[in-house]
C-alpha positions as CSV (number, residue, x, y, z in Angstrom):
1,M,-5.9,-36.9,4.2
2,L,-2.1,-37.4,4.2
3,W,0.4,-38.0,1.4
4,C,1.8,-41.3,0.0
5,A,5.0,-40.3,-1.9
6,I,8.4,-39.2,-0.8
7,V,10.0,-35.7,-0.4
8,T,13.6,-35.0,0.3
9,L,14.3,-31.6,2.0
10,R,17.6,-29.8,1.6
11,P,19.7,-27.9,2.5
12,L,17.9,-27.3,5.8
13,R,20.2,-27.6,8.8
14,L,19.0,-29.5,11.8
15,S,20.0,-29.0,15.4
16,L,21.1,-32.7,15.5
17,G,24.2,-31.9,13.5
18,S,25.6,-32.9,10.1
19,A,24.5,-36.5,10.5
20,F,21.3,-35.6,8.8
21,A,22.3,-34.2,5.4
22,S,18.9,-35.1,4.0
23,V,15.7,-36.5,5.5
24,A,13.3,-38.7,3.5
25,I,9.7,-38.4,4.8
26,L,6.3,-39.5,3.5
27,V,4.4,-36.9,1.5
28,A,1.6,-36.9,-1.1
29,G,1.6,-37.7,-4.7
30,G,-2.1,-37.9,-4.1
31,P,-4.5,-38.4,-1.2
32,C,-4.3,-41.6,0.9
33,Q,-7.4,-43.7,1.1
34,A,-8.0,-43.2,4.8
35,A,-10.8,-40.7,5.6
36,P,-9.7,-37.7,7.7
37,T,-10.6,-37.5,11.3
38,Q,-12.3,-34.6,13.0
39,A,-8.9,-33.7,14.6
40,D,-7.3,-33.4,11.1
41,D,-9.6,-30.4,10.3
42,R,-8.9,-28.3,13.3
43,D,-6.3,-25.6,13.1
44,P,-3.1,-26.3,15.0
45,P,-2.7,-23.7,17.7
46,E,0.7,-22.7,16.5
47,L,-0.2,-22.1,12.8
48,R,-2.1,-19.4,11.0
49,L,-1.9,-20.2,7.3
50,A,-2.9,-18.2,4.2
51,W,-3.0,-20.7,1.4
52,D,-3.2,-19.7,-2.3
53,A,-3.0,-22.7,-4.7
54,P,-4.8,-24.1,-7.8
55,A,-7.6,-26.7,-7.5
56,A,-5.0,-29.5,-8.3
57,C,-3.3,-28.8,-5.0
58,P,-4.3,-30.1,-1.5
59,P,-6.4,-27.7,0.5
60,A,-5.1,-25.7,3.5
61,S,-6.6,-28.3,5.9
62,E,-4.3,-31.0,4.5
63,V,-1.2,-28.8,5.1
64,K,-2.3,-28.0,8.6
65,A,-3.0,-31.7,9.3
66,R,0.5,-32.7,8.1
67,F,2.0,-29.8,10.2
68,D,0.1,-31.0,13.2
69,H,1.2,-34.6,12.7
70,L,4.9,-33.6,12.3
71,L,4.7,-31.9,15.7
72,G,3.2,-35.0,17.4
73,G,-0.4,-35.1,16.4
74,R,-3.3,-35.4,18.8
75,G,-2.7,-35.4,22.5
76,R,0.6,-33.4,22.2
77,V,1.3,-30.3,24.3
78,P,1.2,-27.2,22.0
79,S,4.3,-25.1,21.7
80,S,4.3,-21.5,22.9
81,K,5.6,-20.4,19.5
82,R,3.3,-19.0,16.8
83,V,3.9,-19.0,13.1
84,Q,2.0,-17.0,10.5
85,A,2.6,-18.0,6.9
86,I,1.6,-17.1,3.4
87,A,2.0,-20.0,0.9
88,T,1.5,-19.5,-2.9
89,A,1.8,-22.5,-5.2
90,Q,1.8,-22.5,-9.0
91,R,2.8,-24.8,-11.9
92,T,5.6,-23.8,-14.1
93,P,5.5,-24.0,-18.0
94,S,7.8,-27.1,-17.7
95,G,5.2,-28.9,-15.6
96,A,7.1,-28.7,-12.3
97,W,5.5,-27.0,-9.2
98,T,6.9,-24.1,-7.1
99,L,5.7,-22.8,-3.8
100,R,6.7,-19.5,-2.2
101,L,6.5,-19.6,1.6
102,D,6.8,-16.4,3.7
103,T,6.7,-16.8,7.4
104,T,6.7,-14.8,10.6
105,V,7.6,-16.7,13.8
106,D,7.2,-14.4,16.8
107,D,9.4,-11.5,15.5
108,A,11.6,-13.5,13.1
109,I,10.8,-13.2,9.4
110,G,11.7,-15.9,6.9
111,H,11.3,-16.9,3.3
112,R,11.5,-20.2,1.3
113,D,11.1,-21.2,-2.3
114,L,10.2,-24.9,-2.9
115,E,10.2,-26.9,-6.1
116,G,8.8,-30.4,-6.8
117,D,7.3,-32.6,-9.4
118,S,3.8,-32.3,-7.9
119,C,1.8,-29.8,-5.9
120,W,1.3,-32.4,-3.2
121,A,5.1,-32.7,-2.8
122,V,5.7,-29.0,-2.4
123,A,2.7,-28.7,0.0
124,A,4.2,-31.5,2.1
125,A,7.6,-29.8,2.1
126,A,5.9,-26.6,3.2
127,A,4.3,-28.4,6.1
128,L,7.7,-29.7,7.1
129,V,9.4,-26.3,6.9
130,L,6.6,-24.9,9.0
131,A,6.9,-27.7,11.6
132,L,10.7,-27.1,11.7
133,T,10.2,-23.5,12.7
134,I,8.4,-24.7,15.8
135,D,10.5,-27.8,16.5
136,P,13.9,-28.6,14.8
137,N,13.4,-32.3,15.6
138,A,10.1,-32.6,13.7
139,A,11.8,-34.1,10.5
140,V,13.6,-36.7,12.5
141,R,10.5,-37.6,14.5
142,A,8.5,-37.9,11.3
143,S,10.9,-40.3,9.7
144,L,10.9,-42.6,12.8
145,T,7.2,-42.5,13.7
146,P,4.3,-44.1,11.7
147,P,1.7,-41.9,10.0
148,P,-1.6,-41.1,11.7
149,D,-4.0,-44.0,12.5
150,G,-5.6,-45.5,9.4
151,S,-2.9,-44.4,7.0
152,P,-1.2,-47.1,4.9
153,P,2.4,-48.1,5.7
154,Q,5.3,-45.9,4.6
155,S,6.7,-46.4,1.1
156,P,10.5,-46.6,0.4
157,P,12.2,-43.3,-0.4
158,V,12.1,-42.1,-4.0
159,P,15.1,-40.6,-5.8
160,L,16.0,-37.0,-5.1
161,Q,15.2,-36.1,-8.7
162,T,11.5,-36.5,-8.1
163,S,11.4,-34.9,-4.7
164,A,10.5,-31.4,-3.5
165,V,13.6,-29.4,-2.8
166,V,14.2,-26.3,-0.7
167,L,16.0,-23.8,-2.9
168,A,16.1,-20.5,-0.9
169,R,18.4,-19.0,1.7
170,P,18.1,-19.9,5.4
171,L,14.7,-19.4,6.9
172,E,16.0,-16.7,9.2
173,A,17.1,-14.5,6.2
174,T,14.8,-11.7,5.2
175,P,15.2,-10.9,1.5
176,L,15.1,-7.4,0.0
177,R,12.1,-7.2,-2.3
178,P,11.9,-4.5,-5.0
179,F,8.4,-3.2,-5.9
180,V,6.8,-0.6,-8.1
181,R,3.7,1.4,-7.1
182,A,1.1,3.2,-9.3
183,F,-1.3,5.5,-7.7
184,G,-4.0,8.1,-8.5
185,G,-6.2,10.3,-6.4
186,V,-7.0,13.9,-5.4
187,V,-4.9,16.7,-4.0
188,V,-6.6,19.1,-1.6
189,A,-5.5,22.7,-0.6
190,L,-2.1,22.7,-2.4
191,L,-3.8,24.0,-5.6
192,P,-6.6,26.6,-5.7
193,Q,-9.2,23.8,-6.2
194,P,-9.1,20.0,-5.5
195,G,-7.4,18.4,-8.5
196,P,-6.7,14.9,-9.8
197,V,-3.2,13.6,-9.4
198,A,-1.4,10.4,-10.5
199,G,2.1,9.1,-10.0
200,L,4.6,6.3,-9.9
201,A,7.0,5.0,-7.2
202,A,9.8,2.4,-7.0
203,G,11.2,1.1,-3.8
204,I,12.4,-1.9,-1.7
205,R,10.8,-3.8,1.1
206,R,12.4,-5.9,3.8
207,G,10.2,-7.5,6.4
208,W,8.4,-4.8,8.4
209,F,9.9,-1.9,6.6
210,D,9.9,-0.3,3.1
211,A,11.2,2.8,1.4
212,D,10.5,4.3,-2.0
213,L,11.1,7.3,-4.3
214,S,8.0,8.7,-6.0
215,S,6.8,11.4,-8.5
216,L,3.3,12.8,-9.1
217,G,1.7,15.3,-11.3
218,S,-1.6,17.0,-11.5
219,L,-4.0,18.4,-14.1
220,E,-4.5,22.1,-14.2
221,T,-6.9,23.8,-11.8
222,R,-8.2,27.3,-12.1
223,A,-8.4,30.3,-9.7
224,Y,-9.9,33.7,-10.3
225,A,-8.3,36.9,-9.2
226,P,-10.5,38.6,-6.6
227,N,-10.0,42.1,-8.0
228,R,-10.1,41.3,-11.8
229,P,-13.4,39.8,-12.8
230,G,-13.0,37.1,-15.5
231,A,-9.2,37.0,-15.0
232,G,-7.1,34.5,-13.0
233,G,-4.6,31.7,-13.4
234,Y,-4.2,28.1,-14.2
235,F,-2.1,26.1,-11.7
236,R,-0.3,22.8,-12.0
237,L,1.7,20.7,-9.5
238,L,4.7,18.4,-10.0
239,A,6.3,16.8,-7.0
240,F,9.1,14.3,-6.2
241,G,9.4,12.6,-2.8
242,T,10.8,9.9,-0.7
243,R,9.3,8.1,2.3
244,A,10.0,5.2,4.7
245,C,7.2,3.1,6.1
246,A,6.8,0.7,9.0
247,R,4.2,-2.0,9.0
248,A,1.8,-2.1,11.9
249,T,0.3,-5.5,11.2
250,A,1.9,-8.9,10.9
251,V,3.9,-9.5,7.8
252,A,2.1,-12.8,7.1
253,S,-1.4,-11.1,7.4
254,P,-3.1,-10.2,4.1
255,V,-4.4,-7.0,5.7
256,M,-1.8,-4.3,5.9
257,L,-1.5,-1.1,7.8
258,R,1.6,1.0,7.3
259,L,2.7,4.4,8.8
260,C,5.1,6.5,6.7
261,A,7.2,9.6,7.0
262,G,9.3,11.5,4.5
263,A,9.7,14.7,2.5
264,E,9.0,16.0,-1.0
265,I,10.0,18.8,-3.4
266,E,7.0,20.5,-4.9
267,R,7.0,22.7,-8.1
268,I,3.9,24.8,-8.6
269,T,3.5,26.7,-11.9
270,A,0.9,29.2,-12.9
271,R,-0.2,31.0,-16.1
272,G,-2.6,33.9,-16.3
273,F,-5.8,34.3,-18.3
274,G,-8.5,36.9,-18.9
275,V,-6.2,39.8,-19.7
276,E,-4.4,41.0,-22.8
277,L,-0.9,40.0,-21.7
278,P,-1.2,37.6,-18.8
279,G,1.9,36.8,-16.8
280,S,3.1,33.4,-15.5
281,G,5.2,32.2,-12.6
282,G,6.3,29.3,-10.5
283,A,7.5,28.4,-7.0
284,T,9.6,25.5,-5.6
285,L,8.7,24.3,-2.1
286,V,10.0,21.7,0.3
287,A,7.5,19.9,2.5
288,G,7.5,17.2,5.1
289,L,5.0,14.4,4.8
290,A,3.2,11.8,6.9
291,A,1.0,9.0,5.5
292,A,-1.3,6.2,6.7
293,V,-1.7,3.3,4.3
294,A,-4.4,0.6,4.6
295,G,-4.0,-2.2,2.1
296,L,-5.0,-5.8,1.2
297,R,-2.8,-8.4,-0.4
298,L,-4.6,-9.7,-3.5
299,A,-1.9,-12.2,-4.4
300,S,1.7,-13.0,-3.5
301,W,2.9,-10.3,-5.9
302,V,0.3,-7.6,-5.9
303,D,-1.3,-5.3,-3.2
304,M,-4.0,-2.7,-3.3
305,A,-4.1,0.1,-0.8
306,L,-5.8,3.4,0.2
307,E,-3.4,6.1,1.1
308,L,-4.0,9.3,3.1
309,I,-1.0,11.7,2.8
310,G,-0.6,14.9,4.7
311,T,2.1,17.5,3.9
312,A,3.3,20.7,5.6
313,R,5.6,23.4,4.4
314,P,7.3,26.4,6.0
315,Y,7.3,28.4,2.8
316,H,3.9,29.2,1.3
317,P,4.2,31.9,-1.3
318,T,1.5,34.1,-2.9
319,F,1.2,34.0,-6.7
320,V,0.9,37.6,-8.2
321,L,0.7,37.4,-11.9
322,T,1.5,40.3,-14.2
323,G,-1.7,41.9,-15.5
324,V,-3.8,39.7,-13.3
325,G,-2.7,40.5,-9.7
326,N,-3.0,38.5,-6.6
327,V,-4.4,35.1,-7.5
328,F,-3.6,32.4,-5.0
329,T,-1.6,31.8,-1.8
330,V,-0.2,28.3,-1.2
331,P,-1.4,27.0,2.3
332,A,1.0,25.7,5.0
333,A,-0.7,22.3,4.9
334,S,-2.4,20.1,2.3
335,A,-3.5,16.5,1.8
336,V,-3.6,13.8,-0.9
337,G,-6.0,10.8,-0.9
338,A,-5.1,8.1,-3.4
339,L,-5.7,4.5,-4.4
340,A,-2.5,2.6,-5.1
341,V,-1.6,-0.7,-6.6
342,S,1.9,-2.2,-5.7
343,F,3.6,-5.0,-7.7
344,R,6.4,-6.9,-6.1
345,L,9.2,-7.9,-8.5
């Protein structure tokens, strides 16, 4: 199916110059009466689309069919360019519709925010934006050529106030996106026994890369002194770190793999037990870290990921507590396994 209303797209610059300040094209206020052909349901070779929209919106196949038509339809020679896109449509409290469009074309990353008076309008605008990433002349060709076979004649343009409008920066721009991350898991080897940890992080993401600052803390774990039966110490960890990550999968893909490197400052404290006047102590350490993060995008604003973090430190002291004796030696290497949820702001 195709669309039977009008959309005006601005302020997208075309390669034909300033003669085209705005382009009116046919889009949907609802489905046309013509039944889709088999060719409409196939995926265009240039487009891989992740479509997240309510039931009132057209399906992904409609957007792909419109994209294919804007590039020439059946019988055309496919472009060598490939675009991966994530589109998320939602209705605002005022009744308007918005669509967030994130794209990766070869190695170029882009972002658009679309607004319109119907979901069909913003979906059609998204199809046009995607087509323009492949061929800058797609909008001009669409306004001069008839719709696919079987579709009704084009309607006259509607006023701009009822059209879908492109609101964001140029497609080539890559925005900085802040995020917060909450995580919880288990630390191994840094304390006398594996212990639960939890933490928070805040950072920024731009395209393939992100960086954050984090903090984590643990519950107490216990260790017994080898030479004092019934005596030992309780140990607790507090750490602050920073890391930078590079994405190893396409930005538009919902499956994410990131590799990270960074450093952290660790504070381990201990307090003795099992003797009349147990001592206490603490040590501050600096460690380097490396991490592998495998995640899944649940929505346009939230990700869930499994993180495996390894740390190594040149200084690994031994805790000798007054009245208790030698209790625990911090190892040179340790690890944290955690489940994290990230929220993009």
